[in-house]
N, C-alpha and C positions, 0 to 999 in steps of 0.2 A: 415487430420492429427490433433489432438489433443494436444496442449501444454502442459507438466506438469503445474499445477496450473492456466490452463486458466479457464474461468469462465464457470461453467456448463450450458450450454444451453442458452435459449432467455426466456425472460419472456412471460408467456401466450398471445396471442392475445386478444384485447377487444371482447367480443362477442356481438352480437345483444341485449341480455337480459342476465342479471348478475345474476348468480347462486351462489350457496355457494360451489360447485363444482369448480367453475372458482375462486372464491375466496382463496378456500383452495389452489388451484395449484399455485395461485401466492404468497400466503404467502411462501409455501414451497420452491418455487424458490428462493425468495427473502432471507429467511432464509439458503440455501446453499450458495449463494453467500457471505452474511454477513459472515460465517464460514469461507470460503475460505480467504476472505479478511481479516478477522481478524489474522489468523495464522501468526505466526512470521516468517521471512525469516531466515532460519536456514544455512547458508551458512560460516559462521564463519569468519567474516571481522576482520582484527586486524589494528587499527590506532593509528599510531606513529608520534611524533613530530607534534602535533596539538596544537597551539594557540587559544584558544576560541574565537569565532568571530562570531557575529550573524547578522551585517549588513555590508553591501558594498554598494559602487557607482558603477553601472553598468557602466558607463562610463568609468572609470579610473582604475577598479579593475584588480590586477595583477595575475598571477597563484598562486604563495604562498598565496594571500589572500583569492582567490577564494578556494584553497586546505583547507585552515582554516575553512572556512564556510561549507564547504561540511564535512569534520572532524567533525566540531560542532554537524552539523544536524546528521551525522552518530552515534555519542556517544549519543546525545540526543535520538535516535531511540533506540539503545542498552540499555539505562537506563530504557527505559519503556516498552522493552521485545520484540520491533518489529525486531529486528536485533539479531541474534543468536551470540554467543562468539566465 
């Protein structure tokens, strides 16, 4: 079963002799993968009550601080069009 958004297929195996057809197949597959990974995630995340934070101490971070870092990261991703509104 293929999951929605799964990377389409595998890259072509390396041949004994490289041909233009093999190179074209490789480029086509890489372009399909790039298009898939470049699409924004349109699931409508709503982030509230976040204090912008981009650094933390991994040994002492609290849940609230980690939530702020994740919220900041998600906000940055939304600003760049990587996450839907």
